[in-house]
VOGU-3710 file (C-alpha; in Angstrom, 3 decimals, decimal comma):
1> mrnilaiarl> -9,526/26,901/-2,310  -12,381/27,617/0,102  -13,344/23,929/0,091  -9,759/22,864/0,812  -9,444/25,263/3,750  -12,814/24,136/5,154  -11,759/20,472/5,065  -8,359/21,387/6,522  -10,049/23,192/9,417  -12,344/20,227/10,141
11> tfwegvrmri> -9,388/17,809/9,995  -7,375/20,033/12,354  -10,080/19,963/15,017  -10,664/16,265/14,420  -7,008/15,675/15,260  -7,282/17,812/18,394  -10,214/15,663/19,611  -8,711/12,296/18,615  -7,820/10,350/21,754  -4,800/8,527/20,395
21> vlvfvivlvf> -3,231/11,820/19,367  -3,935/13,241/22,823  -2,259/10,203/24,401  0,971/10,816/22,469  0,844/14,539/23,263  0,334/13,853/27,002  3,258/11,415/27,033  5,379/14,004/25,236  4,443/16,697/27,754  5,368/14,374/30,620
31> vmlrlpftvr> 8,743/13,636/29,016  9,416/17,352/28,467  8,659/18,243/32,077  10,829/15,439/33,487  13,898/15,494/31,267  15,494/18,817/32,312  15,634/17,705/35,940  16,693/14,087/35,448  19,381/14,149/32,734  22,928/13,843/33,996
41> gdetvagqlq> 25,073/13,193/30,945  28,717/13,197/32,015  27,861/15,419/35,026  29,016/18,557/33,204  26,666/21,319/32,087  27,684/20,746/28,458  26,972/17,020/28,807  23,603/17,656/30,452  22,638/20,113/27,730  23,609/17,735/24,932
51> tfldyslgat> 21,796/14,816/26,579  18,656/16,882/27,106  18,609/18,061/23,491  19,214/14,525/22,245  16,445/12,893/24,295  13,881/15,678/23,946  14,231/16,102/20,181  14,283/12,330/19,732  11,111/11,938/21,790  9,446/14,744/19,833
61> svllglatvf> 10,306/13,152/16,497  9,177/9,650/17,489  5,991/10,501/19,407  4,759/13,094/16,935  5,655/10,679/14,149  3,429/7,995/15,670  0,649/10,536/16,261  0,892/11,603/12,611  0,690/8,012/11,383  -2,462/7,192/13,360
71> lacatltsdi> -4,159/10,499/12,580  -3,412/10,282/8,841  -4,597/6,689/8,649  -7,737/7,344/10,709  -9,094/10,596/9,296  -10,110/9,216/5,895  -10,830/5,585/6,783  -13,075/6,599/9,683  -15,034/8,943/7,417  -15,548/6,136/4,921
81> ksmtihlvva> -16,474/3,596/7,606  -18,929/5,912/9,367  -20,280/7,104/5,969  -19,593/10,713/6,960  -17,801/11,150/3,666  -21,142/10,681/1,852  -22,146/14,123/3,077  -18,947/15,589/1,648  -18,876/13,941/-1,783  -22,533/14,859/-2,288
91> kpvsrfeilv> -21,473/18,512/-2,256  -19,493/20,275/-5,021  -16,193/19,124/-3,529  -13,708/17,149/-5,608  -11,823/14,220/-4,165  -8,575/16,044/-4,875  -9,776/18,831/-2,565  -10,653/16,245/0,094  -7,156/14,726/0,040  -5,308/18,048/-0,023
101> gkwlginalm> -7,565/19,533/2,661  -7,014/16,610/5,025  -3,260/16,686/4,395  -3,082/20,420/5,133  -5,182/19,995/8,280  -2,909/17,258/9,621  0,218/19,254/8,798  -1,186/22,406/10,399  -1,782/20,498/13,631  1,671/18,897/13,523
111> lllvilcggt> 3,309/22,239/12,750  1,591/23,738/15,794  2,752/20,841/17,981  6,317/21,073/16,628  6,373/24,812/17,385  5,008/24,292/20,910  7,427/21,434/21,619  10,288/23,363/20,042  9,582/26,414/22,166  9,367/24,280/25,318
121> iygfarlvrs> 12,617/22,470/24,528  14,384/25,748/23,796  13,210/27,254/27,075  14,370/24,258/29,109  17,644/24,169/27,140  18,346/27,742/28,212  17,519/26,702/31,773  20,032/23,854/31,642  22,576/26,144/29,991  22,258/28,666/32,818
131> rpaeftrdav> 23,345/26,160/35,459  26,664/27,093/37,087  29,661/25,256/35,667  32,225/23,857/38,088  35,100/24,221/35,614  36,046/26,989/33,207  36,513/24,394/30,478  32,894/23,289/30,940  31,595/26,847/30,594  33,686/27,337/27,464
141> avrdvvwrar> 32,343/24,066/26,032  28,752/25,222/26,553  29,404/28,607/24,977  31,746/27,677/22,123  30,874/24,037/21,377  27,214/23,256/22,112  25,546/26,679/21,775  27,070/27,338/18,372  26,684/26,452/14,690  30,146/25,464/13,540
151> vaatptrppe> 31,615/24,060/10,368  33,384/20,738/10,892  36,020/20,159/8,194  38,260/17,125/7,753  41,483/16,896/5,723  41,123/16,335/2,001  42,719/13,094/0,857  45,482/13,804/-1,675  44,291/12,939/-5,190  47,704/11,548/-6,059
161> leaaarewyq> 47,141/8,513/-3,814  45,007/6,755/-6,423  47,499/7,560/-9,179  50,309/6,154/-7,015  48,230/3,026/-6,328  47,636/2,437/-10,035  51,318/2,986/-10,785  52,242/0,454/-8,085  49,751/-2,054/-9,506  51,220/-1,702/-12,983
171> sqlnqgqrfa> 54,752/-2,103/-11,676  53,745/-5,292/-9,871  52,278/-6,690/-13,078  55,464/-5,817/-14,971  57,446/-7,775/-12,374  55,318/-10,854/-12,981  53,065/-10,513/-9,948  49,601/-12,081/-10,339  46,565/-11,103/-8,253  43,570/-13,253/-7,318
181> tderfvvaqr> 41,146/-10,322/-7,612  40,468/-7,726/-10,280  42,353/-4,451/-10,725  39,715/-2,270/-9,053  39,822/-4,259/-5,822  43,641/-4,349/-5,674  43,955/-0,623/-6,408  41,344/0,231/-3,756  43,248/-1,826/-1,183  46,495/-0,101/-2,129
191> vkelerewrm> 44,837/3,334/-1,801  43,777/2,426/1,739  47,332/1,371/2,578  48,705/4,646/1,223  46,060/6,576/3,142  47,136/4,850/6,364  50,720/5,897/5,617  49,462/9,438/4,970  47,847/9,457/8,409  51,048/8,264/10,109
201> ippghlriyl> 53,799/10,683/11,173  57,185/9,092/12,013  59,178/10,451/14,972  60,873/13,757/14,232  58,779/14,378/11,099  56,068/16,813/9,996  53,080/16,422/7,723  50,837/19,099/6,217  47,122/18,346/5,956  45,036/20,476/3,602
211> faglipprea> 41,363/21,375/4,114  39,336/22,414/1,054  35,812/23,670/0,374  35,609/25,682/3,600  32,859/28,220/4,224  34,349/31,564/5,341  33,740/32,330/9,038  31,446/35,206/9,940  34,219/36,983/11,844  37,681/37,353/10,335
221> daaiqvryra> 39,353/36,628/13,693  37,010/33,791/14,711  38,577/31,187/16,963  39,199/27,806/15,329  38,894/24,629/17,347  41,197/21,755/16,401  39,888/18,305/17,383  41,993/15,205/16,981  42,221/11,589/18,044  45,523/9,756/17,638
231> rgqpmplter> 47,430/6,738/18,880  51,086/6,020/19,401  52,606/3,159/17,452  54,018/1,474/19,440  52,108/2,642/22,495  54,154/4,943/24,790  54,773/3,601/28,270  52,983/6,602/29,788  50,061/6,174/27,308  50,424/9,882/26,536
241> lkidfafadp> 51,361/11,194/23,136  53,164/14,419/22,207  51,916/16,205/19,075  52,707/19,692/17,795  50,293/21,743/15,692  50,712/24,937/13,665  48,729/26,531/10,856  50,324/27,247/7,494  49,478/29,559/4,650  47,385/27,398/2,246
251> dtlqqmgvwh> 49,032/29,046/-0,772  52,697/28,988/0,215  52,526/26,286/2,942  54,731/28,488/5,128  54,131/28,298/8,884  51,889/30,960/10,442  52,153/31,741/14,136  53,664/29,615/16,865  53,474/25,909/17,592  50,742/24,562/19,860
261> qteestgdwh> 52,344/21,733/21,816  50,153/18,989/23,284  50,685/15,884/25,376  47,444/13,959/25,844  46,234/10,391/26,372  46,149/8,223/23,273  42,952/7,030/21,605  40,709/9,813/23,016  39,313/12,998/21,520  41,206/16,169/22,434
271> qflahgqgvi> 40,804/19,746/21,310  42,278/23,212/21,619  41,370/26,683/20,387  43,579/28,626/17,998  43,479/32,165/16,653  41,832/32,102/13,215  43,068/35,366/11,698  44,134/34,665/8,090  44,010/30,888/8,487  41,278/30,330/5,869
281> kngqaalivg> 42,031/31,691/2,392  39,938/31,054/-0,699  38,078/28,262/1,080  41,282/26,455/2,055  43,347/25,930/5,199  46,557/24,044/5,961  47,532/22,458/9,275  51,052/21,307/10,101  51,136/18,292/12,422  54,477/17,338/13,915
291> nptpltsria> 55,766/14,378/15,908  58,339/15,867/18,319  59,446/12,564/19,835  63,143/11,767/19,188  64,079/9,344/16,430  65,380/6,873/19,000  61,928/6,471/20,552  60,473/4,926/17,342  56,995/6,112/18,430  54,945/7,223/15,440
301> vyfdqdewle> 51,777/9,314/15,628  48,998/7,375/13,966  45,490/8,670/13,200  43,676/5,359/12,758  40,013/6,357/13,191  37,441/7,343/10,586  37,020/10,657/12,399  40,532/11,696/13,274  41,190/15,383/12,647  38,722/18,281/12,395
311> llynigsfee> 38,742/22,045/12,169  35,659/23,665/13,691  34,727/27,337/13,661  31,556/29,321/14,140  29,544/30,491/11,123  26,047/30,727/12,598  23,897/30,790/15,719  22,364/28,004/17,759  18,898/29,435/17,163  19,350/29,274/13,383
321> nyaktlliiw> 20,487/25,657/13,615  17,625/24,843/15,975  15,017/26,260/13,593  16,430/24,111/10,763  16,241/21,024/12,976  12,568/21,645/13,758  11,853/22,237/10,070  13,450/18,892/9,156  11,354/17,144/11,824  8,170/18,759/10,516
331> arlamlsavg> 9,037/17,811/6,908  9,327/14,171/7,971  5,931/14,390/9,680  4,434/15,933/6,531  5,762/13,025/4,495  4,356/10,467/6,957  0,944/12,146/6,798  1,004/11,960/2,989  1,997/8,294/3,052  -0,741/7,591/5,615
341> lffsvfttfp> -3,402/9,255/3,484  -2,110/7,439/0,399  -2,655/4,016/1,972  -5,972/5,139/3,470  -7,545/5,691/0,055  -7,596/1,945/-0,704  -7,098/0,076/2,614  -8,690/-0,103/6,040  -7,315/1,633/9,133  -5,316/-1,351/10,552
351> vacfcvltfy> -3,775/-2,177/7,177  -2,888/1,472/6,513  -1,234/1,781/9,944  0,746/-1,402/9,345  1,938/-0,206/5,935  2,960/3,259/7,153  4,680/1,937/10,285  6,599/-0,506/8,092  7,559/2,364/5,802  8,628/4,413/8,847
361> ticvgmpfwl> 10,737/1,537/10,217  12,515/1,077/6,883  13,288/4,809/6,664  14,695/4,846/10,208  16,821/1,758/9,532  17,988/2,687/6,028  21,716/2,566/6,934  21,229/-1,041/8,076  19,278/-2,044/4,960  21,847/-0,452/2,648
371> eavgaelelr> 24,638/-2,247/4,462  22,699/-5,517/4,251  22,537/-5,349/0,447  26,181/-4,315/0,204  25,576/-0,764/-0,997  28,306/0,592/1,299  30,945/-2,004/0,431  34,058/-0,234/-0,796  36,085/-3,352/-1,556  33,833/-5,962/-3,138
381> tddldpygrf> 34,648/-9,600/-3,824  32,339/-12,536/-4,414  33,104/-13,735/-0,878  32,207/-10,420/0,752  29,273/-9,522/-1,488  25,918/-10,674/-0,017  24,717/-11,493/-3,582  27,950/-13,064/-4,722  28,903/-12,470/-8,331  25,409/-11,145/-9,062
391> gpavrlflvp> 25,870/-8,307/-6,554  26,709/-5,475/-8,991  23,728/-6,321/-11,219  21,323/-6,588/-8,268  22,470/-3,304/-6,701  22,292/-1,529/-10,056  18,497/-1,674/-9,788  17,837/-2,266/-6,085  19,891/0,492/-4,448  18,527/3,452/-6,506
401> imrfafpnfg> 14,968/2,253/-5,855  15,658/1,947/-2,123  17,256/5,387/-1,929  14,362/7,012/-3,795  11,394/5,178/-2,264  12,621/5,258/1,356  14,242/8,506/2,573  17,140/7,905/4,937  15,978/9,432/8,235  19,451/8,889/9,652
411> eyngarllid> 20,936/11,101/6,946  18,206/13,740/7,244  18,744/14,270/10,950  19,602/17,787/12,012  19,430/16,914/15,715  22,782/15,100/15,681  24,550/18,082/14,137  22,742/20,490/16,463  23,823/18,576/19,578  27,456/18,592/18,449
421> gkyipgelll> 27,239/22,313/17,689  27,827/21,701/13,977  26,310/23,877/11,284  23,374/22,393/9,367  24,135/23,323/5,745  21,399/24,634/3,510  22,124/21,792/1,080  21,171/19,201/3,710  18,004/21,114/4,561  16,940/21,404/0,916
431> rslahtlvyg> 17,747/17,763/0,208  15,728/16,714/3,248  12,760/18,838/2,208  12,906/17,534/-1,358  13,101/13,884/-0,358  10,446/14,051/2,373  8,025/16,928/1,906  8,056/17,038/-1,908  8,183/13,237/-2,216  5,174/12,849/0,095
441> tlllvlpgwl> 3,230/15,551/-1,726  3,762/13,951/-5,131  2,838/10,537/-3,764  -0,436/11,922/-2,449  -1,553/14,172/-5,304  -0,632/11,800/-8,146  -1,148/8,064/-7,444  -3,161/8,739/-4,272  -5,606/11,022/-6,046  -5,858/8,728/-9,090
451> ifrrreiaev> -6,786/5,770/-6,890  -9,172/7,780/-4,716  -11,082/9,283/-7,641  -11,802/5,784/-9,018  -12,835/4,284/-5,698  -16,516/3,630/-5,087  -17,368/5,327/-1,796  -20,832/3,782/-1,589  -22,210/0,630/-3,048  -24,714/1,220/-5,827
461> ta> -28,042/-0,555/-5,189  -31,061/-0,858/-7,417
//
């Protein structure tokens, strides 16, 4: 252990002296000092705060990521090229201790930089938050939307939709109907049609939407924010839509409290706060949504977006969420350092940098790559499938390998949830740590060490 700590200490100070790392740190410092005074957002304090957090955390992740790549690729290759490593391997130090020591030294430096950047960002965020708000709604948004850790729950799709779709499919077959595609595709299309009907409320009608798997709020009387985005079908002449909301008991489905009547522009996000006493029971909640327009108007309320209705309530603090975000960023840096050291044990510095930057680019763009191979296709036909009729067989092997070998940095991104004031669940944090920190560690200490121990550091001469 003493050897590992000695190598880690030397690597730490090597990173502090490395010019390319200093360049990235200086650029990051410049960005940090400029952002709080230049961001405008939507000219509200809440918008400025969200924009600052977005840009500053994004810059921290990218610039420290690049610094990690170059440091990890340089620390071992430069020792081998300058023959400095001869002095190390001649001592009673194993190559496993060399790899682990360098990895710990890099991570210690990156952890220090993440803490310093995180503290700076938090201080400037409080500065932006303290700016006077011109509107009461803006001040409430800063306090109850941005500077919070809230659960965001969406309605649970009724399980009977798929059963109804299969029953409809069977009835069509019994009537002599023939389909050009297989049963799975037709049933999936029918489920989507039924779901669209489920999201539509005819004039003068009500619909109850159930929310399941909810985490209990920290306070029994916590305020619950209802966010929604709807359209009128057909569009009202005034382009404003009337919708009534009321909570119901999730067990009896009986109305609780009074109606909250709204009349807002169609197609935009709107929200209101409601009293949350007794709304959530046994991890469930029920929301009644009514269309108060008269039957003669023929204007239906239609929720046609992927994100259409949410319940949000506070279950944590901004500081707790912020600490999780920084931990996720550091875990990604730790993985990049492990990947950099892995390639450094058998390639030169330029090749190692190229390989790690390629790896980094793939991880950042994983949603695009998965879409390109058709992994996200819900309704597959030979015409839509990028691999045609061989698509299912290709994805059976390709997609699991892609998901395992290249962590999805878009999925493991706490910054997006933090900016929206949404709670970062422990499950996401643990999954991120397992697929970045643990994955990188295993890559380094198993194949990396096996390759490094067999590599000839110096050429044997007679």
